[in-house]
N, CA and C atoms as a LAMMPS dump frame, in Angstrom:
ITEM: TIMESTEP
0
ITEM: NUMBER OF ATOMS
510
ITEM: BOX BOUNDS ff ff ff
-5.0000000000000000e+02 5.0000000000000000e+02
-5.0000000000000000e+02 5.0000000000000000e+02
-5.0000000000000000e+02 5.0000000000000000e+02
ITEM: ATOMS id mol type element x y z
1 1 1 N -28.588 0.328 -2.236
2 1 2 C -27.507 0.858 -1.399
3 1 3 C -26.376 1.351 -2.299
4 2 1 N -25.97 2.592 -2.159
5 2 2 C -24.922 3.18 -2.983
6 2 3 C -23.549 2.759 -2.524
7 3 1 N -22.579 3.008 -3.371
8 3 2 C -21.204 2.706 -3.013
9 3 3 C -20.721 3.703 -1.975
10 4 1 N -19.931 3.233 -1.016
11 4 2 C -19.385 4.174 -0.03
12 4 3 C -18.378 5.1 -0.7
13 5 1 N -18.194 6.267 -0.117
14 5 2 C -17.221 7.206 -0.667
15 5 3 C -15.819 6.823 -0.197
16 6 1 N -14.986 6.462 -1.16
17 6 2 C -13.605 6.084 -0.869
18 6 3 C -12.731 7.307 -1.122
19 7 1 N -11.866 7.6 -0.158
20 7 2 C -10.97 8.742 -0.315
21 7 3 C -9.621 8.428 0.315
22 8 1 N -8.647 9.243 -0.045
23 8 2 C -7.316 9.162 0.562
24 8 3 C -7.058 10.47 1.292
25 9 1 N -6.474 10.364 2.474
26 9 2 C -6.117 11.575 3.225
27 9 3 C -4.929 11.278 4.116
28 10 1 N -4.328 12.351 4.625
29 10 2 C -3.213 12.19 5.554
30 10 3 C -3.71 11.595 6.868
31 11 1 N -2.842 10.864 7.532
32 11 2 C -3.137 10.321 8.858
33 11 3 C -2.939 11.391 9.915
34 12 1 N -3.61 11.201 11.02
35 12 2 C -3.469 12.032 12.209
36 12 3 C -3.354 11.072 13.399
37 13 1 N -2.747 11.522 14.478
38 13 2 C -2.635 10.664 15.667
39 13 3 C -4.002 10.185 16.164
40 14 1 N -5.037 10.968 15.931
41 14 2 C -6.386 10.573 16.382
42 14 3 C -6.915 9.359 15.613
43 15 1 N -6.221 8.941 14.553
44 15 2 C -6.636 7.773 13.77
45 15 3 C -6.125 6.456 14.354
46 16 1 N -5.447 6.504 15.487
47 16 2 C -4.779 5.303 15.998
48 16 3 C -5.766 4.152 16.256
49 17 1 N -6.95 4.425 16.768
50 17 2 C -7.895 3.334 17.036
51 17 3 C -8.323 2.647 15.746
52 18 1 N -8.564 3.438 14.696
53 18 2 C -8.911 2.852 13.399
54 18 3 C -7.715 2.068 12.833
55 19 1 N -6.511 2.618 12.965
56 19 2 C -5.289 1.947 12.517
57 19 3 C -5.133 0.588 13.209
58 20 1 N -5.412 0.548 14.496
59 20 2 C -5.221 -0.678 15.272
60 20 3 C -6.152 -1.806 14.82
61 21 1 N -7.281 -1.478 14.182
62 21 2 C -8.203 -2.513 13.701
63 21 3 C -7.484 -3.449 12.727
64 22 1 N -6.761 -2.895 11.749
65 22 2 C -6.066 -3.784 10.815
66 22 3 C -4.658 -4.132 11.279
67 23 1 N -4.019 -3.264 12.038
68 23 2 C -2.636 -3.505 12.466
69 23 3 C -2.534 -4.647 13.478
70 24 1 N -3.632 -4.971 14.163
71 24 2 C -3.638 -6.053 15.143
72 24 3 C -4.172 -7.357 14.554
73 25 1 N -4.474 -7.369 13.254
74 25 2 C -5.089 -8.513 12.587
75 25 3 C -4.007 -9.345 11.891
76 26 1 N -3.793 -10.581 12.374
77 26 2 C -2.776 -11.462 11.798
78 26 3 C -3.035 -11.755 10.323
79 27 1 N -4.302 -11.811 9.932
80 27 2 C -4.646 -12.032 8.519
81 27 3 C -4.097 -10.9 7.651
82 28 1 N -4.214 -9.682 8.143
83 28 2 C -3.771 -8.51 7.395
84 28 3 C -2.252 -8.465 7.305
85 29 1 N -1.569 -8.719 8.402
86 29 2 C -0.104 -8.587 8.432
87 29 3 C 0.622 -9.793 7.834
88 30 1 N -0.103 -10.846 7.509
89 30 2 C 0.51 -12.099 7.037
90 30 3 C 1.526 -11.882 5.917
91 31 1 N 1.188 -11.097 4.889
92 31 2 C 2.089 -10.869 3.76
93 31 3 C 2.864 -9.555 3.873
94 32 1 N 2.731 -8.875 5.011
95 32 2 C 3.396 -7.584 5.197
96 32 3 C 4.776 -7.766 5.804
97 33 1 N 5.617 -6.74 5.617
98 33 2 C 6.965 -6.79 6.18
99 33 3 C 6.943 -6.539 7.691
100 34 1 N 5.852 -5.959 8.19
101 34 2 C 5.76 -5.658 9.612
102 34 3 C 5.006 -6.768 10.342
103 35 1 N 5.29 -6.885 11.627
104 35 2 C 4.6 -7.861 12.467
105 35 3 C 3.323 -7.244 13.01
106 36 1 N 2.37 -8.099 13.345
107 36 2 C 1.105 -7.662 13.906
108 36 3 C 1.36 -6.819 15.154
109 37 1 N 0.682 -5.69 15.226
110 37 2 C 0.826 -4.806 16.39
111 37 3 C 0.079 -5.399 17.572
112 38 1 N 0.657 -5.235 18.766
113 38 2 C 0.007 -5.725 19.986
114 38 3 C -0.218 -4.595 20.98
115 39 1 N 0.327 -3.422 20.701
116 39 2 C 0.25 -2.315 21.651
117 39 3 C -0.195 -1.028 20.954
118 40 1 N -1.162 -0.367 21.556
119 40 2 C -1.627 0.911 21.022
120 40 3 C -0.498 1.95 21.05
121 41 1 N 0.357 1.885 22.064
122 41 2 C 1.503 2.805 22.138
123 41 3 C 2.406 2.643 20.918
124 42 1 N 2.611 1.387 20.476
125 42 2 C 3.417 1.141 19.28
126 42 3 C 2.727 1.715 18.042
127 43 1 N 1.399 1.621 17.997
128 43 2 C 0.633 2.198 16.895
129 43 3 C 0.775 3.709 16.848
130 44 1 N 0.675 4.351 18.009
131 44 2 C 0.848 5.807 18.1
132 44 3 C 2.252 6.196 17.633
133 45 1 N 3.256 5.463 18.1
134 45 2 C 4.644 5.761 17.725
135 45 3 C 4.846 5.607 16.218
136 46 1 N 4.243 4.578 15.616
137 46 2 C 4.365 4.368 14.171
138 46 3 C 3.753 5.542 13.406
139 47 1 N 2.554 5.939 13.788
140 47 2 C 1.894 7.06 13.106
141 47 3 C 2.709 8.344 13.301
142 48 1 N 3.162 8.595 14.515
143 48 2 C 3.896 9.819 14.835
144 48 3 C 5.264 9.863 14.147
145 49 1 N 6.018 8.768 14.232
146 49 2 C 7.415 8.774 13.809
147 49 3 C 7.646 8.371 12.35
148 50 1 N 6.749 7.579 11.789
149 50 2 C 6.937 7.067 10.427
150 50 3 C 5.909 7.655 9.459
151 51 1 N 4.641 7.537 9.804
152 51 2 C 3.574 7.904 8.87
153 51 3 C 3.491 9.411 8.644
154 52 1 N 3.379 10.187 9.697
155 52 2 C 3.176 11.637 9.557
156 52 3 C 4.347 12.312 8.829
157 53 1 N 5.608 11.981 9.149
158 53 2 C 6.7 12.637 8.416
159 53 3 C 6.945 12.07 7.003
160 54 1 N 6.33 10.959 6.669
161 54 2 C 6.549 10.307 5.372
162 54 3 C 6.078 11.206 4.232
163 55 1 N 6.837 11.27 3.133
164 55 2 C 6.456 12.17 2.033
165 55 3 C 5.188 11.761 1.274
166 56 1 N 4.801 10.475 1.303
167 56 2 C 3.583 10.066 0.585
168 56 3 C 2.982 8.84 1.264
169 57 1 N 2.231 9.053 2.327
170 57 2 C 1.609 7.971 3.111
171 57 3 C 0.217 8.444 3.483
172 58 1 N -0.811 7.753 2.99
173 58 2 C -2.186 8.21 3.194
174 58 3 C -3.066 7.115 3.769
175 59 1 N -4.108 7.557 4.437
176 59 2 C -5.148 6.649 4.915
177 59 3 C -6.112 6.382 3.765
178 60 1 N -6.5 5.116 3.61
179 60 2 C -7.601 4.761 2.716
180 60 3 C -8.85 4.847 3.582
181 61 1 N -9.787 5.703 3.183
182 61 2 C -10.959 5.968 4.028
183 61 3 C -12.268 5.621 3.324
184 62 1 N -13.226 5.226 4.129
185 62 2 C -14.626 5.172 3.706
186 62 3 C -15.326 6.198 4.568
187 63 1 N -15.979 7.147 3.901
188 63 2 C -16.644 8.252 4.604
189 63 3 C -15.709 8.888 5.637
190 64 1 N -14.459 9.088 5.228
191 64 2 C -13.388 9.739 6
192 64 3 C -12.87 8.923 7.188
193 65 1 N -13.306 7.671 7.343
194 65 2 C -12.823 6.799 8.422
195 65 3 C -11.754 5.87 7.851
196 66 1 N -10.531 5.891 8.416
197 66 2 C -9.46 5.031 7.896
198 66 3 C -9.775 3.542 8.039
199 67 1 N -9.652 2.834 6.899
200 67 2 C -9.846 1.38 6.894
201 67 3 C -8.603 0.687 6.327
202 68 1 N -7.581 1.483 6.019
203 68 2 C -6.349 0.942 5.464
204 68 3 C -5.373 2.065 5.205
205 69 1 N -4.281 1.72 4.545
206 69 2 C -3.243 2.712 4.259
207 69 3 C -2.623 2.412 2.906
208 70 1 N -2.096 3.46 2.287
209 70 2 C -1.398 3.318 1.005
210 70 3 C -0.235 4.295 0.999
211 71 1 N 0.896 3.841 0.466
212 71 2 C 2.071 4.708 0.458
213 71 3 C 2.881 4.494 -0.811
214 72 1 N 3.684 5.493 -1.115
215 72 2 C 4.667 5.376 -2.189
216 72 3 C 6.012 5.718 -1.579
217 73 1 N 6.943 4.8 -1.738
218 73 2 C 8.3 4.963 -1.224
219 73 3 C 9.182 5.422 -2.385
220 74 1 N 9.781 6.578 -2.229
221 74 2 C 10.645 7.108 -3.276
222 74 3 C 12.008 6.447 -3.204
223 75 1 N 12.552 6.147 -4.358
224 75 2 C 13.934 5.661 -4.43
225 75 3 C 14.831 6.889 -4.577
226 76 1 N 16.102 6.72 -4.32
227 76 2 C 17.018 7.864 -4.362
228 76 3 C 18.16 7.621 -5.333
229 77 1 N 18.887 8.677 -5.621
230 77 2 C 20.069 8.583 -6.478
231 77 3 C 19.711 8.121 -7.875
232 78 1 N 20.478 7.147 -8.375
233 78 2 C 20.266 6.636 -9.724
234 78 3 C 18.934 5.917 -9.872
235 79 1 N 18.303 5.557 -8.757
236 79 2 C 17.022 4.854 -8.791
237 79 3 C 15.832 5.798 -8.632
238 80 1 N 16.077 7.115 -8.629
239 80 2 C 15.013 8.064 -8.307
240 80 3 C 13.897 8.105 -9.338
241 81 1 N 14.066 7.45 -10.484
242 81 2 C 12.994 7.371 -11.479
243 81 3 C 11.93 6.356 -11.061
244 82 1 N 12.204 5.61 -9.971
245 82 2 C 11.287 4.563 -9.511
246 82 3 C 10.717 4.868 -8.128
247 83 1 N 9.508 4.403 -7.916
248 83 2 C 8.896 4.431 -6.598
249 83 3 C 8.237 3.089 -6.359
250 84 1 N 7.981 2.764 -5.094
251 84 2 C 7.334 1.497 -4.761
252 84 3 C 6.043 1.766 -4.013
253 85 1 N 4.96 1.195 -4.528
254 85 2 C 3.658 1.355 -3.886
255 85 3 C 3.442 0.225 -2.885
256 86 1 N 2.808 0.563 -1.784
257 86 2 C 2.434 -0.425 -0.787
258 86 3 C 1.07 -0.069 -0.238
259 87 1 N 0.294 -1.061 0.12
260 87 2 C -1.036 -0.795 0.65
261 87 3 C -1.46 -1.921 1.575
262 88 1 N -2.376 -1.585 2.453
263 88 2 C -2.92 -2.545 3.402
264 88 3 C -4.368 -2.139 3.657
265 89 1 N -5.211 -3.131 3.832
266 89 2 C -6.636 -2.871 4.016
267 89 3 C -7.187 -3.8 5.09
268 90 1 N -8.044 -3.265 5.932
269 90 2 C -8.71 -4.075 6.947
270 90 3 C -9.395 -5.266 6.275
271 91 1 N -9.244 -6.462 6.831
272 91 2 C -9.75 -7.684 6.189
273 91 3 C -11.26 -7.639 5.961
274 92 1 N -11.966 -6.879 6.764
275 92 2 C -13.42 -6.728 6.616
276 92 3 C -13.798 -6.172 5.235
277 93 1 N -12.866 -5.443 4.61
278 93 2 C -13.149 -4.771 3.338
279 93 3 C -12.503 -5.443 2.125
280 94 1 N -11.886 -6.614 2.342
281 94 2 C -11.242 -7.318 1.231
282 94 3 C -12.28 -7.732 0.187
283 95 1 N -11.847 -7.758 -1.07
284 95 2 C -12.686 -8.27 -2.148
285 95 3 C -13.79 -7.337 -2.61
286 96 1 N -13.744 -6.074 -2.209
287 96 2 C -14.805 -5.125 -2.568
288 96 3 C -14.337 -4.066 -3.571
289 97 1 N -13.11 -4.191 -4.054
290 97 2 C -12.603 -3.221 -5.023
291 97 3 C -12.049 -1.946 -4.408
292 98 1 N -11.996 -1.877 -3.094
293 98 2 C -11.558 -0.658 -2.412
294 98 3 C -10.063 -0.423 -2.615
295 99 1 N -9.253 -1.473 -2.445
296 99 2 C -7.804 -1.319 -2.635
297 99 3 C -7.502 -0.936 -4.084
298 100 1 N -8.211 -1.55 -5.034
299 100 2 C -8.013 -1.206 -6.447
300 100 3 C -8.349 0.26 -6.686
301 101 1 N -9.452 0.73 -6.119
302 101 2 C -9.819 2.147 -6.255
303 101 3 C -8.743 3.051 -5.676
304 102 1 N -8.208 2.673 -4.516
305 102 2 C -7.173 3.482 -3.865
306 102 3 C -5.906 3.523 -4.724
307 103 1 N -5.516 2.393 -5.293
308 103 2 C -4.329 2.359 -6.149
309 103 3 C -4.554 3.25 -7.374
310 104 1 N -5.748 3.181 -7.95
311 104 2 C -6.056 4.038 -9.109
312 104 3 C -5.991 5.521 -8.727
313 105 1 N -6.425 5.859 -7.518
314 105 2 C -6.337 7.241 -7.047
315 105 3 C -4.881 7.698 -6.963
316 106 1 N -4.009 6.814 -6.506
317 106 2 C -2.579 7.138 -6.445
318 106 3 C -2.057 7.39 -7.863
319 107 1 N -2.443 6.519 -8.791
320 107 2 C -1.957 6.651 -10.171
321 107 3 C -2.409 7.965 -10.811
322 108 1 N -3.559 8.477 -10.378
323 108 2 C -4.065 9.746 -10.929
324 108 3 C -3.198 10.931 -10.528
325 109 1 N -2.477 10.807 -9.41
326 109 2 C -1.74 11.968 -8.91
327 109 3 C -0.233 11.803 -8.757
328 110 1 N 0.252 10.58 -8.567
329 110 2 C 1.655 10.416 -8.153
330 110 3 C 2.642 10.934 -9.187
331 111 1 N 2.356 10.779 -10.459
332 111 2 C 3.309 11.227 -11.474
333 111 3 C 3.288 12.752 -11.63
334 112 1 N 2.207 13.389 -11.146
335 112 2 C 2.164 14.857 -11.093
336 112 3 C 2.843 15.347 -9.816
337 113 1 N 2.559 14.65 -8.689
338 113 2 C 3.172 15.018 -7.403
339 113 3 C 4.69 14.889 -7.463
340 114 1 N 5.151 13.832 -8.091
341 114 2 C 6.578 13.547 -8.198
342 114 3 C 6.939 13.395 -9.679
343 115 1 N 7.158 14.509 -10.392
344 115 2 C 7.409 14.453 -11.835
345 115 3 C 8.676 13.684 -12.24
346 116 1 N 9.599 13.483 -11.286
347 116 2 C 10.808 12.711 -11.591
348 116 3 C 10.519 11.211 -11.712
349 117 1 N 9.354 10.766 -11.209
350 117 2 C 9.003 9.343 -11.273
351 117 3 C 8.632 8.955 -12.695
352 118 1 N 9.175 7.849 -13.147
353 118 2 C 8.807 7.298 -14.445
354 118 3 C 8.204 5.909 -14.298
355 119 1 N 8.411 5.29 -13.132
356 119 2 C 7.971 3.906 -12.923
357 119 3 C 7.528 3.737 -11.473
358 120 1 N 6.349 3.152 -11.314
359 120 2 C 5.852 2.794 -9.991
360 120 3 C 5.829 1.269 -9.94
361 121 1 N 6.446 0.711 -8.902
362 121 2 C 6.551 -0.737 -8.775
363 121 3 C 5.716 -1.245 -7.608
364 122 1 N 5.267 -2.466 -7.746
365 122 2 C 4.6 -3.164 -6.657
366 122 3 C 5.199 -4.549 -6.535
367 123 1 N 5.589 -4.93 -5.333
368 123 2 C 6.123 -6.261 -5.06
369 123 3 C 5.091 -7.024 -4.237
370 124 1 N 4.68 -8.195 -4.728
371 124 2 C 3.625 -8.964 -4.079
372 124 3 C 4.079 -10.408 -3.903
373 125 1 N 3.875 -10.95 -2.715
374 125 2 C 4.179 -12.349 -2.455
375 125 3 C 3.431 -13.222 -3.471
376 126 1 N 4.1 -14.253 -3.995
377 126 2 C 3.467 -15.109 -5.011
378 126 3 C 2.173 -15.745 -4.5
379 127 1 N 2.044 -15.927 -3.201
380 127 2 C 0.832 -16.54 -2.645
381 127 3 C -0.291 -15.525 -2.39
382 128 1 N 0.01 -14.231 -2.498
383 128 2 C -0.979 -13.2 -2.206
384 128 3 C -1.751 -12.846 -3.483
385 129 1 N -2.678 -13.743 -3.839
386 129 2 C -3.43 -13.6 -5.094
387 129 3 C -4.321 -12.36 -5.076
388 130 1 N -4.879 -12.024 -3.929
389 130 2 C -5.749 -10.851 -3.831
390 130 3 C -5.017 -9.571 -4.182
391 131 1 N -3.809 -9.414 -3.67
392 131 2 C -3.026 -8.215 -3.943
393 131 3 C -2.562 -8.187 -5.399
394 132 1 N -2.275 -9.346 -5.97
395 132 2 C -1.92 -9.397 -7.388
396 132 3 C -3.083 -8.893 -8.239
397 133 1 N -4.31 -9.311 -7.888
398 133 2 C -5.507 -8.861 -8.626
399 133 3 C -5.685 -7.358 -8.517
400 134 1 N -5.406 -6.796 -7.334
401 134 2 C -5.53 -5.346 -7.129
402 134 3 C -4.678 -4.605 -8.159
403 135 1 N -3.406 -4.972 -8.247
404 135 2 C -2.502 -4.272 -9.156
405 135 3 C -2.885 -4.502 -10.617
406 136 1 N -3.28 -5.717 -10.954
407 136 2 C -3.676 -6.003 -12.335
408 136 3 C -4.909 -5.204 -12.736
409 137 1 N -5.903 -5.148 -11.846
410 137 2 C -7.131 -4.391 -12.142
411 137 3 C -6.866 -2.887 -12.217
412 138 1 N -5.825 -2.419 -11.524
413 138 2 C -5.485 -0.994 -11.546
414 138 3 C -4.658 -0.628 -12.782
415 139 1 N -4.256 -1.627 -13.568
416 139 2 C -3.53 -1.35 -14.798
417 139 3 C -2.042 -1.623 -14.762
418 140 1 N -1.543 -2.194 -13.67
419 140 2 C -0.128 -2.549 -13.581
420 140 3 C 0.163 -3.758 -14.482
421 141 1 N 1.378 -3.812 -14.997
422 141 2 C 1.841 -4.941 -15.8
423 141 3 C 2.685 -5.853 -14.93
424 142 1 N 2.487 -7.164 -15.097
425 142 2 C 3.317 -8.137 -14.378
426 142 3 C 4.642 -8.256 -15.115
427 143 1 N 5.736 -7.899 -14.44
428 143 2 C 7.059 -7.947 -15.052
429 143 3 C 7.732 -9.302 -14.872
430 144 1 N 7.361 -10.02 -13.834
431 144 2 C 7.967 -11.328 -13.612
432 144 3 C 7.98 -11.704 -12.145
433 145 1 N 8.655 -12.813 -11.865
434 145 2 C 8.768 -13.321 -10.495
435 145 3 C 10.242 -13.307 -10.104
436 146 1 N 10.508 -12.712 -8.954
437 146 2 C 11.864 -12.734 -8.398
438 146 3 C 11.9 -13.865 -7.372
439 147 1 N 12.685 -14.893 -7.653
440 147 2 C 12.779 -16.068 -6.779
441 147 3 C 13.634 -15.747 -5.551
442 148 1 N 13.19 -16.246 -4.41
443 148 2 C 13.949 -16.093 -3.149
444 148 3 C 14.395 -14.648 -2.963
445 149 1 N 13.445 -13.708 -3.114
446 149 2 C 13.762 -12.285 -3.176
447 149 3 C 13.853 -11.611 -1.816
448 150 1 N 13.052 -12.066 -0.857
449 150 2 C 12.994 -11.38 0.434
450 150 3 C 12.731 -12.401 1.54
451 151 1 N 13.255 -12.107 2.713
452 151 2 C 12.938 -12.942 3.87
453 151 3 C 11.798 -12.265 4.606
454 152 1 N 10.682 -12.952 4.681
455 152 2 C 9.472 -12.407 5.288
456 152 3 C 9.02 -13.333 6.404
457 153 1 N 8.975 -12.799 7.604
458 153 2 C 8.565 -13.579 8.773
459 153 3 C 9.419 -14.851 8.904
460 154 1 N 10.727 -14.687 8.646
461 154 2 C 11.667 -15.78 8.828
462 154 3 C 11.74 -16.777 7.68
463 155 1 N 11.019 -16.514 6.578
464 155 2 C 10.993 -17.46 5.461
465 155 3 C 11.33 -16.722 4.171
466 156 1 N 12.203 -17.299 3.351
467 156 2 C 12.544 -16.684 2.069
468 156 3 C 11.361 -16.845 1.118
469 157 1 N 10.971 -15.724 0.488
470 157 2 C 9.757 -15.699 -0.329
471 157 3 C 10.059 -15.301 -1.774
472 158 1 N 9.259 -15.848 -2.691
473 158 2 C 9.279 -15.422 -4.089
474 158 3 C 8.305 -14.254 -4.213
475 159 1 N 8.684 -13.243 -4.993
476 159 2 C 7.847 -12.056 -5.148
477 159 3 C 7.532 -11.81 -6.62
478 160 1 N 6.273 -11.448 -6.875
479 160 2 C 5.869 -11.028 -8.212
480 160 3 C 6.105 -9.526 -8.273
481 161 1 N 6.746 -9.065 -9.348
482 161 2 C 6.968 -7.63 -9.498
483 161 3 C 6.044 -7.103 -10.589
484 162 1 N 5.404 -5.997 -10.258
485 162 2 C 4.505 -5.302 -11.175
486 162 3 C 5.039 -3.895 -11.402
487 163 1 N 4.683 -3.32 -12.554
488 163 2 C 5.07 -1.937 -12.8
489 163 3 C 3.966 -1.182 -13.523
490 164 1 N 3.962 0.119 -13.29
491 164 2 C 3.093 1.055 -13.999
492 164 3 C 3.984 2.226 -14.365
493 165 1 N 4.064 2.533 -15.655
494 165 2 C 4.93 3.609 -16.128
495 165 3 C 4.152 4.901 -16.266
496 166 1 N 4.848 6.008 -16.101
497 166 2 C 4.189 7.315 -16.245
498 166 3 C 3.563 7.456 -17.631
499 167 1 N 4.105 6.757 -18.612
500 167 2 C 3.574 6.804 -19.978
501 167 3 C 2.398 5.85 -20.186
502 168 1 N 2.052 5.055 -19.161
503 168 2 C 0.918 4.128 -19.271
504 168 3 C -0.423 4.84 -19.165
505 169 1 N -0.405 6.083 -18.666
506 169 2 C -1.668 6.835 -18.555
507 169 3 C -2.24 7.084 -19.92
508 170 1 N -3.564 6.96 -20.013
509 170 2 C -4.205 7.2 -21.318
510 170 3 C -4.41 8.68 -21.538
């Protein structure tokens, strides 16, 4: 059995049913800043109002079917040399190297798409070992742990910060 074809593409409103597979999964949203979705209407509104107008937000696909999402958030002003990567994957596909492949795909293009970027950052909950492995396998460097950095789901959390510099490309 061959490896499935992993690709990144823009979202469309017709992707809402695929989006809802992971957006309604408490396991998936556990370490995310957003709460588990309970309404398809909310999913449609998110794709329409946030995802589609976003400057860099893509579906992670297997054979063109969305199974997750990946985005880069641009910083502004004096921080415009930095961007923050975020990703989410349907729990059915965890541990298969798909998120790592998607992150590597972003690294292949983001510094060309946004030439002002010099640093891509990833913030990961200290307990989210799977996501830490994704960034490490993709070539990110662990910069350290920020203690009591963010309130997530009502609890103050420690975050591991990772970085990948535009000069890290071989």
